[in-house]
C-alpha positions in Angstrom: -181.4 -55.8 -70.7 -183.9 -56.3 -68.0 -188.0 -57.1 -68.4 -190.1 -57.5 -71.4 -193.2 -59.8 -71.7 -194.2 -62.7 -72.8 -197.3 -63.1 -74.9 -199.1 -63.5 -72.1 -198.2 -60.1 -70.6 -196.3 -61.2 -67.6 -193.2 -59.7 -67.1 -190.1 -61.7 -68.3 -186.3 -61.8 -67.2 -184.9 -61.5 -71.3 -181.5 -62.5 -69.4 -181.8 -66.5 -70.2 -180.0 -69.2 -67.6 -177.9 -71.7 -68.1 -179.0 -72.9 -71.8 -181.4 -70.9 -72.2 -183.0 -71.8 -69.1 -184.9 -69.9 -67.1 -183.0 -67.0 -64.7 -181.1 -67.6 -61.4 -180.2 -71.5 -61.4 -176.7 -70.5 -62.6 -173.8 -71.7 -60.1 -172.7 -70.2 -58.1 -175.4 -68.2 -56.4 -173.4 -66.4 -54.5 -171.9 -64.8 -58.0 -174.5 -65.0 -60.0 -177.0 -64.2 -57.2 -175.6 -60.5 -57.4 -176.0 -57.1 -59.7 -175.9 -57.3 -63.6 -174.9 -59.5 -66.1 -171.2 -57.7 -67.8 -170.3 -57.3 -71.0 -169.6 -61.3 -72.1 -165.8 -60.1 -73.2 -165.2 -59.7 -69.6 -166.8 -62.4 -67.8 -164.6 -64.1 -70.9 -161.6 -62.7 -70.2 -162.5 -63.7 -66.5 -162.6 -67.2 -67.4 -159.3 -67.3 -69.7 -158.3 -66.2 -65.9 -159.3 -68.6 -64.0 -158.4 -71.1 -66.6 -154.2 -70.0 -66.6 -154.5 -70.3 -63.0 -155.6 -74.1 -62.8 -152.3 -75.1 -66.0 -150.5 -72.9 -63.6 -151.1 -74.8 -60.7 -150.9 -77.8 -63.0 -147.9 -77.3 -63.6 -146.7 -76.6 -59.9 -148.1 -79.8 -59.1 -146.5 -82.3 -62.0 -143.2 -80.2 -61.2 -143.8 -81.8 -57.4 -144.1 -85.0 -58.1 -142.2 -85.0 -61.1 -138.8 -83.6 -59.1 -139.8 -87.0 -56.6 -140.1 -89.3 -58.7 -136.8 -89.1 -60.8 -135.2 -88.2 -58.3 -132.2 -87.0 -59.8 -129.2 -88.0 -57.8 -131.1 -84.4 -55.8 -130.1 -84.3 -51.3 -132.9 -86.6 -50.4 -134.3 -84.3 -47.9 -134.7 -81.4 -50.1 -135.9 -82.8 -52.8 -138.4 -84.2 -50.9 -139.4 -80.4 -49.1 -139.4 -78.7 -52.4 -141.5 -81.3 -53.6 -143.9 -80.7 -51.1 -144.2 -77.2 -51.6 -144.5 -77.2 -55.3 -147.5 -80.0 -54.9 -148.7 -77.3 -51.8 -148.5 -74.4 -54.5 -150.3 -76.2 -56.6 -152.8 -77.2 -54.3 -153.3 -73.1 -52.8 -152.9 -71.7 -56.8 -156.1 -73.9 -57.8 -158.0 -73.3 -55.2 -156.6 -69.2 -55.6 -158.0 -69.4 -59.5 -161.6 -69.8 -57.5 -161.6 -67.6 -55.2 -159.9 -65.0 -58.0 -162.7 -65.8 -60.3 -165.4 -65.4 -57.8 -163.6 -62.1 -56.6 -163.1 -60.5 -60.2 -166.6 -62.0 -61.6 -168.9 -60.1 -58.2 -166.9 -57.1 -59.0 -167.7 -56.9 -62.7 -171.0 -57.7 -61.6 -171.7 -54.9 -59.4 -169.0 -52.9 -61.1 -166.5 -52.1 -58.8 -163.0 -51.9 -59.5 -161.6 -55.4 -59.7 -159.9 -56.6 -57.1 -156.3 -57.2 -56.5 -154.1 -60.6 -57.2 -154.3 -61.8 -53.7 -151.5 -64.7 -54.8 -149.3 -62.8 -56.8 -146.8 -63.1 -53.2 -147.0 -65.9 -51.1 -146.8 -67.8 -54.9 -143.6 -65.8 -55.3 -142.4 -66.6 -51.7 -142.6 -70.8 -52.3 -140.8 -70.4 -55.8 -138.2 -69.0 -53.9 -138.0 -71.2 -51.1 -138.2 -73.9 -53.2 -135.5 -72.3 -56.1 -133.2 -72.3 -52.4 -133.8 -75.4 -52.0 -132.9 -76.9 -55.0 -130.2 -74.9 -55.5 -129.2 -76.5 -51.7 -129.8 -80.5 -53.3 -127.9 -79.7 -56.3 -124.5 -78.6 -54.3 -124.8 -80.9 -51.4 -125.7 -83.8 -53.9 
C-alpha cells in the first residue's frame, strides 16, 4: 500500500476511505490519521473484542436493572447498592470498550506492542463487591 498514479499522472493513495471514498475521512481521526493500515485480520479481531466488551456492558446493565426491578425479596438497601454498582459497571465497561479499541488500533497502526487491558482489575473488584452485597442481601432478607 502506498502511492500510485491515476490516469492523469497525479500521485494518489491506493488506500480508500470508507465505502471506497477518499482516504483520511474515517472516524476517529486520532486513530486512522496515524501509522499504516494493519492487516485486516488484526483490525477485525480488535473490533470483535470491542463488541465483546459492549456485550459485557449490556449484560452488566441488564443485570442491575433486573436485580432492582424483580426485587426477589432481598434486603432493599443492599439490593439497590448491587443494582447501582452493576449499572455503573456497565457504563464504565462501555466507555472502556471504546478506549481499549482506540488504544489497540493505534498500537496496531504504529507497529507498537499492544496495550495491557486497563479495566480487568477494576471490573473484577466491582463484581466482587456486587457479589458480597448480594450474599449479604440474601442472608439479611
